[in-house]
C-alpha positions as CSV (number, residue, x, y, z in Angstrom):
1,N,0.1,0.0,0.0
2,E,2.8,2.4,0.9
3,A,4.7,1.4,-2.2
4,A,1.8,2.1,-4.4
5,L,1.3,5.6,-2.8
6,F,5.0,6.2,-3.1
7,S,4.9,5.2,-6.8
8,A,1.9,7.4,-7.5
9,G,3.8,10.3,-5.8
10,V,6.8,9.7,-8.0
11,V,4.6,9.5,-11.2
12,A,2.8,12.7,-10.2
13,L,6.1,14.5,-9.7
14,A,7.4,13.2,-13.0
15,L,4.2,14.4,-14.8
16,L,4.5,17.8,-13.1
17,F,8.1,18.1,-14.2
18,A,7.2,17.0,-17.7
19,L,4.4,19.7,-17.8
20,L,6.9,22.4,-16.7
21,L,9.4,21.3,-19.3
22,V,6.8,21.5,-22.0
23,R,5.7,24.9,-20.8
24,Q,9.2,26.2,-20.8
25,G,9.8,24.8,-24.3
26,L,6.6,26.4,-25.6
27,A,7.8,29.8,-24.0
28,A,11.2,29.4,-25.7
29,D,9.5,28.7,-29.0
30,R,7.4,31.9,-28.7
31,A,10.5,33.9,-27.9
32,A,12.3,32.4,-30.9
33,R,9.4,33.2,-33.2
34,A,9.2,36.8,-31.9
35,L,13.0,37.2,-32.4
36,L,12.8,35.9,-36.0
37,A,9.9,38.2,-36.7
38,Q,11.9,41.1,-35.2
39,Q,14.9,40.2,-37.3
40,A,12.7,40.1,-40.5
41,S,11.2,43.4,-39.7
42,I,14.6,44.9,-39.2
43,A,15.9,43.4,-42.5
44,A,12.8,44.8,-44.3
45,Q,13.4,48.2,-42.8
46,S,17.1,48.1,-43.7
47,A,16.3,47.1,-47.3
48,A,13.7,49.8,-47.6
49,F,15.9,52.5,-46.3
50,E,18.8,51.4,-48.4
51,E,16.6,51.5,-51.5
52,L,15.3,54.9,-50.6
53,A,18.8,56.3,-49.8
54,G,19.7,55.5,-53.4
55,S,17.2,57.9,-54.6
56,A,18.9,61.2,-55.4
57,A,15.5,63.0,-55.5
58,L,15.1,62.5,-51.8
59,F,17.8,64.9,-51.1
60,D,17.0,67.5,-53.6
61,P,14.8,70.1,-52.1
62,R,13.7,71.5,-55.5
63,A,12.5,68.0,-56.6
64,P,9.1,66.7,-55.6
65,L,9.1,63.9,-53.1
66,P,8.8,60.5,-54.8
67,P,5.5,58.8,-53.7
68,E,7.5,55.7,-53.0
69,F,9.1,57.2,-50.1
70,T,5.9,57.6,-48.0
71,E,4.7,54.3,-49.2
72,R,7.8,52.7,-47.8
73,L,7.5,54.7,-44.6
74,C,4.0,53.3,-44.1
75,A,5.2,49.8,-44.7
76,V,8.3,50.0,-42.6
77,A,6.4,51.7,-39.6
78,E,3.4,49.5,-40.1
79,G,1.3,52.6,-39.8
80,S,-2.0,53.6,-41.3
81,R,-0.3,56.7,-43.0
82,A,2.9,58.3,-43.5
83,V,3.3,62.1,-43.9
84,V,6.3,64.2,-44.8
85,W,6.2,67.9,-44.0
86,R,8.9,70.5,-45.0
87,L,9.5,73.7,-43.0
88,A,8.9,76.6,-45.4
89,A,11.4,79.4,-45.8
90,D,9.2,81.6,-43.4
91,R,9.8,79.1,-40.7
92,R,6.2,79.5,-39.7
93,T,4.6,76.9,-42.0
94,L,5.1,73.2,-42.4
95,A,4.1,72.4,-46.0
96,L,2.8,69.0,-46.8
97,E,5.2,67.2,-49.3
98,D,3.4,64.0,-49.4
99,A,0.9,62.0,-47.3
100,C,0.2,58.3,-48.1
101,E,-2.7,56.3,-46.9
102,A,-1.5,52.7,-46.5
103,E,-4.9,51.0,-47.0
104,R,-5.8,52.9,-50.2
105,R,-2.2,53.7,-51.2
106,G,-3.6,57.1,-52.0
107,H,-1.5,60.3,-51.8
108,T,-2.3,63.8,-50.7
109,R,-0.2,67.0,-51.2
110,D,-0.5,70.7,-50.8
111,A,-1.7,71.3,-47.3
112,A,-0.1,73.4,-44.6
113,L,0.3,73.5,-40.8
114,L,0.8,77.0,-39.3
115,R,3.0,77.8,-36.3
116,E,0.3,80.2,-35.0
117,E,-2.3,77.5,-34.9
118,M,-0.1,75.0,-33.1
119,P,2.8,76.8,-31.3
120,A,3.3,73.9,-28.8
121,F,3.8,71.4,-31.5
122,F,6.3,73.6,-33.4
123,R,8.3,74.2,-30.3
124,R,8.3,70.5,-29.6
125,L,9.6,69.8,-33.1
126,G,12.2,72.4,-32.7
127,T,13.9,70.3,-29.9
128,G,14.8,67.7,-32.6
129,Q,13.7,64.9,-30.4
130,P,11.4,62.1,-31.9
131,L,7.9,62.4,-30.6
132,F,5.7,59.2,-29.8
133,V,2.3,60.0,-28.5
134,A,-0.4,57.3,-28.0
135,D,-3.3,59.8,-27.7
136,A,-2.4,63.0,-29.4
137,A,-5.7,64.6,-28.2
138,Q,-4.6,64.3,-24.6
139,D,-1.0,65.5,-25.0
140,R,-0.6,69.3,-24.7
141,T,2.1,69.5,-27.4
142,T,-0.1,67.6,-30.0
143,A,-3.6,68.6,-29.0
144,E,-3.8,71.4,-31.7
145,L,-2.4,69.0,-34.3
146,H,-4.9,66.4,-33.3
147,R,-7.8,68.8,-33.6
148,I,-6.6,70.2,-37.0
149,W,-5.0,67.3,-38.8
150,L,-5.4,63.9,-37.0
151,S,-8.9,63.9,-35.8
152,P,-10.5,64.5,-39.3
153,L,-8.4,61.5,-40.6
154,G,-9.5,59.3,-37.7
155,S,-6.0,59.1,-36.1
156,R,-5.2,59.2,-32.4
157,S,-1.5,58.2,-32.1
158,L,1.5,59.9,-33.6
159,A,5.1,59.1,-34.2
160,A,7.0,62.3,-35.4
161,M,10.7,62.3,-36.4
162,P,12.0,65.8,-36.8
163,I,14.5,66.1,-39.7
164,L,17.4,68.3,-38.8
165,R,20.5,69.6,-40.7
166,G,23.2,71.2,-38.7
167,G,20.7,71.7,-35.7
168,D,18.2,73.4,-37.9
169,L,14.6,72.0,-38.4
170,L,13.9,71.1,-41.9
171,G,10.7,69.1,-41.5
């Protein structure tokens, strides 16, 4: 009787250890899949940026921005849209170079954001630091941008990467 109980205990412990080992193996598989997906994403981003860097038109302020640029930005960022703004010579206006809607692959041009309408956002861009906001309506630096630009498009979150040259904001 004691031997049977002892055997049952040993079997239960072996079963518990086997379950823990399976659980650990599944967690390791999930982590490996996530790492592979991240590596694939980084490789895709690198390839996209390498392809874009080869386009001389990207670096010529007199040339229109090729639509492939914002399309690639959408794909790389996995966002619903990508928008490129260029700071006008008056330093008071961000002029829309190109906006790409990922779902429709449609493009928009010729809009403007005015410093007077969103001074906090312009000040924030002037720092040169990237801006990641989950709810632009609730953030004091992006609330005006949300009201004027993001809300009509049905967007709430924002990732903005100021483009600087020699410390000066370009877009």
